[in-house]
C-alpha angles and dihedrals in degrees: 000000000000122000137208123186125210113200134176144112123287118297097012097120100269095136093043089051093045092051093048091051090047092051095048093047089049092051088053090059099258125139108234134192128183143201123207110200108209121199102189121119090210097056119105126172090208131044124236113248095021119123093252089054091049090055090053093047088052089058108268110154089215138357127213109209110200116190134175093261105022145010132220132192107214124199120188091229141043111273124220116234094253086056092051098047098070090054091059130077120186147105094254136025119197116197120197104201129354095117091184094059114118098240138103111277144201116215122219119196147155095214141024086245090064090047092051089054095048109035117100138147095292094061119108100175152342132249140147128082095336090060090086091062103043142047097189138001133182088358090301126123115245115218125207109195093216095059110008106052096115091052089047094054092045088054091050094049091047097048108032121097141174113295113267117240095252094226121173113261093231089055101046134004088143088146090054094254142073117256088256092052088047090053089051092048093050092049091050094046094247093117141010130233087254089065091076104103095196102071106006095082111003118186092202128046114198123184126181113193085346092303111129111233124210113230123190116241096253092055089045093056091044092055093041095051093047095050093045090049091057097040095047089063093061119099128235096023131129101254089208097045123118116251124225122185124186116190118196121201 
C-alpha cells in the first residue's frame, strides 16, 4: 500500500486537497483508504453513555459498531500509525495530518512563512490556498487544483512508495538510517524502497492470526540461528530445505 501525506495548518486547504486526490485515485480504479489526524481535545470518536462506550468501560479491547448505514471499529485509546496500518487494505493511503510520518508529503499553506516551517526532505509539492500565488517554491512544484490536477497526480504516482515499516530507530536502522531519513532519501532520489533492509528481503516470516508481523533484523537473525541450530541436528532432513513452523495455542 502506497501512502501520501497532506500537512499544513488549519484552514489551508488540506481536506479539499485530500478529497480531490481520493476522488482522482478512485476514478483511476484504485482502492483508497484515508486517515484524518484530529488535534482537538474535545473530539471523541465515541459518546459517553452510548452502548459502545459501555462496552469499552466494561473492559472490551475494541468495539465494532455496526449500523444500518455504516460501521466503525472503536479502540479506547489513540493508535499509533504502525498500529493502524495493519488494519487497512488498499492501493493508496491518504493521510491528512501526521507530519512526522515517514511518507512523501504535500504541504498546504496560506503564506511562505508557513511553508518555511513545514517543508522538509519528505515534501514532494505544495498546494492549498497559497497555490493561487506561486508556481514554484523552494524547488518544489506548486499545484492549483483548478488547473494542475494532471500534474499533481503525475507527481503522486511518480513519488509515492510502499509504506515503510515504522520500526523504532533503536531496534533497526539496518539500512543506516531511521525510517524518516529513509523516506527523505527515497523522495530525494538518494535511495529506493528496496533499500529498506527490514522488509525487502526478510529471513523470517512470522504471522499471528494470519497477520504478518514486522521483525527487526537483529531479532530475525536470532530466531533464524536458534531454529537452524536445532533443525540441523535432526537426521534425514534436507540441509538446504526451507523451514515452516506452525504453533497452535
